N, C-alpha and C positions, 0 to 999 in steps of 0.2 A: 770497697776497693782498698787494696793494700799495695804498698810499694816494696819491691823485692829486689835484692842483689844476690847473684849467684856466681861464685868463682868457678872457673873451669866449666863453662856452660856452652861451648861451641859444638858439642857432640855428646853422645851417650846419655847417661841419666841426667846430667846437668842441663843439656838442651831440652830433653823431654820434660823436665820440671818447669823450665822457662815457658815452654809452649802451653803446658797445662795451667800455669798461673795466668798467662795471657787469656786463655779460654775462660778462666774464672773472673775476668774483668780487672785483673791487677796490672800495675805498671811494673816492668821488669828491666833491670840492668843485667845484660849478659856480659861475660868477660872471658878473655883468653890471652894467649901470648901473641897472637897474630895482630897485624896492624888493623885489620877489619874483620868483620864477621864473614865466615866463608860463604861463597855464593849459594851453595845448596841450602844453607841455613836461612839466608836472606829470602830465598824463594819460598821456603816453607812458612815464613813469617810475614809474607806480603800483606795479608789481610789485617795485620795488627800494626800497621804503620802508624807512628805517633805514640804507640803504647809501650814501645821498648826502645832501649838505646844500647850501644855497645861501647865498652871501654877496654882498651888494651891493658892487661895486668899480668905481671909475673909475680906470683904470690911469694916468691923467695925474697922479694924486695919490699920492705915495709912501706917505703915511700910510694910504691905502686898501689898498695892496698889503701893507703890514706887517700891517694888520688881517686881511687875507685869510690871510696866513701864520699869524698868532696864533690865529685862530678854528679854522682847519683843524688846527693842531697840537694844540690843546686837544681837538678832536673826535676825532681819529684817533690821537694819541700820537706820530706820526712822519709826515713827508712824504717819500715815495720818488721821486715824479715831479712836476715842476712844468713846465707848458707855457704859454709866452707865445703866446697865440693871438689876443688882442684886436687888431682892426685897423680902420682907416678908409680910405675912398677919397675921391676928389674928383670933381666933375663932369667929363665927358669933353670937356675944352676944353684949349687951349694953356696952358702954364704961366703965361704973363704975363696970361692972362685969368682965372686962378683967384683967387677972392676971398681976402682976408686971413684970414678965419675958417676957411675950408677949408684953407688952407695951414698955419696953426698947428695945426689939429686933427689933420691927418694926421701931422705931425711929432711932435706931443706924444703921440699914441697909438702909432703904429707904431715910432717910434724911442725916445723918452724913456720911454714906458710899458714897452717891452720891456727897456730897460736897467734901469729901476727894479725891475721884476719879477725880473730876473736877479740884481741886487744883493741883494735881500731873500732870494731863494731860496739864493743862494750862501752868504751869511752863516749862515743857518739850517742848511743842510745840512752845512757845514764843522763847525759846532758839534756836530751829531748824528753826524758821521763818515761819512756816505754820502748818496747821492741823485743824481738826474739832472735836468738842466735842458734843455728843448728849446724852440726858437722856430720859428715858421712862416715859411718862405721864400715867395717869390712872384715875379712878374714883376719883373725887375731883378736878382735874386740871381745870375742867370747872365750878367749884362752885356748882356742883350738890351734894346734901346731901342725903345719903341713910342710914337709921338707921342701927345700928349694924355693920357698916363699917366705922364709922367716923374717927377712928384712922388712917386707911389706907388712907382715903380721905384727912385727914389733911396733911399727909406726901406728897401726890401727889400735893396738892395745894401749899405747900411750894416749892416743886421741880420746878413747873412752874414759880413761882416768882423768885426763885434763877437763873434759866437758862435765863430768860429774863434779869435779872440784870447782869449776867455774860457776856451775849452778848454785853451789853453796855460797860462793863469794858474792853472787848477785842477789841473794835473798834480801828483800826489803827495798830494792832499788827501782822496782817497776819493770825491770828487764828480766827475761827468762832465758834459759839455755837448755838445749836438748840434743838428742842424737837421732839420726835417721839410719835404720838398719835395713838395707835392701835385699840381703841374701845374694844368691848367685844371679848374674845377669849376662846376657849376650852383648858384650861390648868389646872394644879393642883391647881391653885388659886381658881378655880371654883368647881372642883370636889372633892377636899380633904381639910380637916382642916390642920392646921400647924403640928399636930401630926400624920398625915397620915390616919385619919378616913374619911369616906364618909361625904361630906358636907351636912348640913341640908337643904340648899337651893335647893338641887336636888329633895326634896319631895314637894317643893312649886310649884303648878301647874301654878300660875300666872307668877312666875319667869321663869319657863321652857318655857312658851309660848313666852315671850319677848326675852329670850336668843336665842331660835331657830330662831327667826326672824332676830335678829341683829348680832349674833356672827359668828365668822369664826375660822377656824383652824389656828394655828400659822404660818404654812408654806405658807398659802395664803397671810397673812399680810406681811411676810418676803419678798415674791416675789415682793410686791408693794414697800416696803421700800428701798431695796438695790439699784436698779438703780437710785433712786432719791437721795440717799445719795452720791453715786459715782459721780453724775453729779452736785450736788449742790455747789454753790460758795457764796451763800447769807448768811449773818449773821442774827441771831435771827429768823430763819425759823421754822415753824411748819410743819412737814410732817405728814398729817392726813389721815388715811385710811377710817374711818367711819365718813364721813361728814354728816351735817344735811340733805343735799339733798339725799344722799344715804340712810340714815335712813328712811326718809319719803317714798322713793320709795319702800323700803323693806316692810314697813307696808302696803302700798297700794297693793302690789303684794303677800302678805304673803300666801294667800290661794292657790296660784298657784305654790309655791315653795316646792320642795320635799326634800331639803337637811337639814334634821333635825339632830342636833348634840347630843341632849340628850333627 
């Protein structure tokens, strides 16, 4: 049994990972900006009552992240795995057309929030003598540039650099750091804009074709991630779902696949 904390875990891949950890017998702290865990999520986790808790947390505020650690530590006695998953996107427009609020929000969440979370977790885990810190990679982590998403890509590129550096700094402490690379997933990041409207990319036939070949549901990716995190003891590891080989195979077999997502 391990004790896990996941930021941004009320929906999408964060929630799917929380559910898979619970199925594996772990204790889990879910978190998000809301006062309480959404009703739909509570219903899905009914069978795990007593095995999870929820803590309100805005990752842009370091005091919130410290509280997330403190409450979780008090609840479970130790934190074995901390996952920086909270993330934001921007409207699908050119970088110079992106509003100031969107620009600040994506940087403060995806970069500063991830760094704050890592700082809090690293200090706490070094003190307890063990632990693992993971952060969620994304478009930009592999240097790919896609127009109208470069602010998001910039934050994920920085995330990868930071986590590789953090792993080096943690050598010899008993704490490890790694990255989770999920590939393309069917989440609100794809289907909706930050203000809740339908995303323009859904009307792009070329994007839809590629997405339907490469993308997966969050629960599929979570089922791959969780056993590997639970068994991993290596520092600076990248746990990657959509590898180059898997991508090539999907393109070659695309016409035979029936599992269309959008």
